[in-house]
C-alpha positions, 0 to 999 in steps of 0.5 A, a space after each residue: 468484535 472478537 477474535 484475533 486480527 493477523 496483520 501481515 506486513 506489520 512494518 509496511 506502508 499499509 501494516 504499520 498504520 493498521 495495527 496502531 489503529 486497531 490496538 486503538 480499537 481494543 482489537 487482539 492483534 497479531 502481527 507478522 515480521 520477517 526477521 527476530 529483529 523486527 519483533 521489538 518494534 511491537 514490544 510494549 505495544 500490546 501487540 503478539 508479534 510472530 516472524 513468518 516467511 511467505 515461502 514458508 508455509 508452516 510458519 504461515 499456518 502457525 500463525 493463522 492458527 485462532 486467527 478470525 480475520 486477517 489482512 493481507 500484504 506481501 513485499 513486492 516479489 515476482 513470488 507475491 501471487 504464489 505467496 498470497 495464494 498459498 496463504 489464502 489456501 491456509 487461510 481456508 483451512 485454518 477457518 479464517 472468517 474474512 480476509 481484507 486483502 490490499 489489491 490495487 485500483 483497476 485489479 483485472 486478469 486481462 490488464 496488460 499491467 502485471 501488477 494488476 493481473 496478480 491482484 485480480 487473480 488472488 481476488 479470484 482465489 479468495 472467491 474460490 475458496 469462499 472466505 469472507 473478504 473485503 478487497 481493498 483497491 487504492 490508486 498510486 501511494 503518496 508515499 511512493 513519492 518518499 522512494 524519490 525524496 534523494 532527487 527531490 532533497 539533492 537536485 530539487 526535482 523528480 521524474 516520472 513518465 505521466 506528462 500532465 495527466 491527473 491521478 487520484 493518488 491516496 495517502 496510505 494512512 487512509 488506506 489503513 483506516 478503511 481496512 480497520 473499519 472492514 476488519 472490525 465494523 459489519 457491513 464489508 462483506 464481499 466488498 470491493 472498496 476502490 480507495 482514492 484521494 480527496 481530487 486527482 492531481 498531477 505530479 506537476 501539482 505534487 511538486 507545487 505542494 512539496 515545494 510550499 511544504 519545503 520552502 523551496 522549488 521542487 519541479 516535476 519532470 516529465 521523461 519518456 518510459 525508456 529513460 525512466 525504466 534506465 534510470 531504475 536498472 541497477 536500482 530495482 530487479 528488472 521485473 519490478 522496473 518493467 512492472 513500474 513502466 506498465 504501471 506509469 503507462 497505465 496512469 498516463 492513459 488516465 485510467 487512474 484519475 476517477 475520484 471515489 468517496 470510499 475514505 469518507 463513506 467508510 471512515 467518516 472523515 475525509 481523505 489526506 490531501 496532496 497538501 497534508 501529505 507534504 506538509 506531514 512528510 517535509 522533513 523527507 523532502 527537506 535538504 540537510 544542512 551542512 554541518 557548522 564548521 
């Protein structure tokens, strides 16, 4: 497919593997990074890396110049909706043919979950601007567990307010694979892809998978939402803590347990399981051995 593809968030969870997949497909990739020091990550990779700030319309307009298709994701922020809507407007003005937007499973402007409301609002803006689109609505990322790697290494435990409710979590590499296909192959115009892993698993089952991967017992501990929030206050900003509590209430209501065949339908291969994720990331969950005397 001819034309430059702009990948925003090119050093992030989904953007980094997406850039790699697009390069392998021979696509002309322009990647946005947030600082000059990040440019070095793409040296010699066959990627045009540019510094762009979602709060600087001029830098975004420059990044979009000459772009045919783009992948849209922004850093987690209170201003994410505003930033993405501005990006959409600039993309429309630049004549971009398609936006593949990273959204979220169950995005809905009437949702009690703030993150689901904002994603749905941005989806609506894209439709209103009459830009070609594919919306990717993944479930909880397995890679989100890497944020809990410290307690897993040090205490052999991790915590969340979800009980034994299963969730069809997904590996970010599978999200990137769906994005790469949507950006480079026909058949994804006005597509809404709900992306899940191959199974709905409980957090206790996730703990079992990590235990097997690291060779020691890792335990999941169910906590109440108030305790969960208190443990995050001071580590994350309040708006993000409150949003995560809303997310987990959504999961605990059983609203994220459905399994789809999207990954296999779009890419032709089965999505990675929790066992595969745990095995591939075992080093992150392994306690560091004390230095030899």
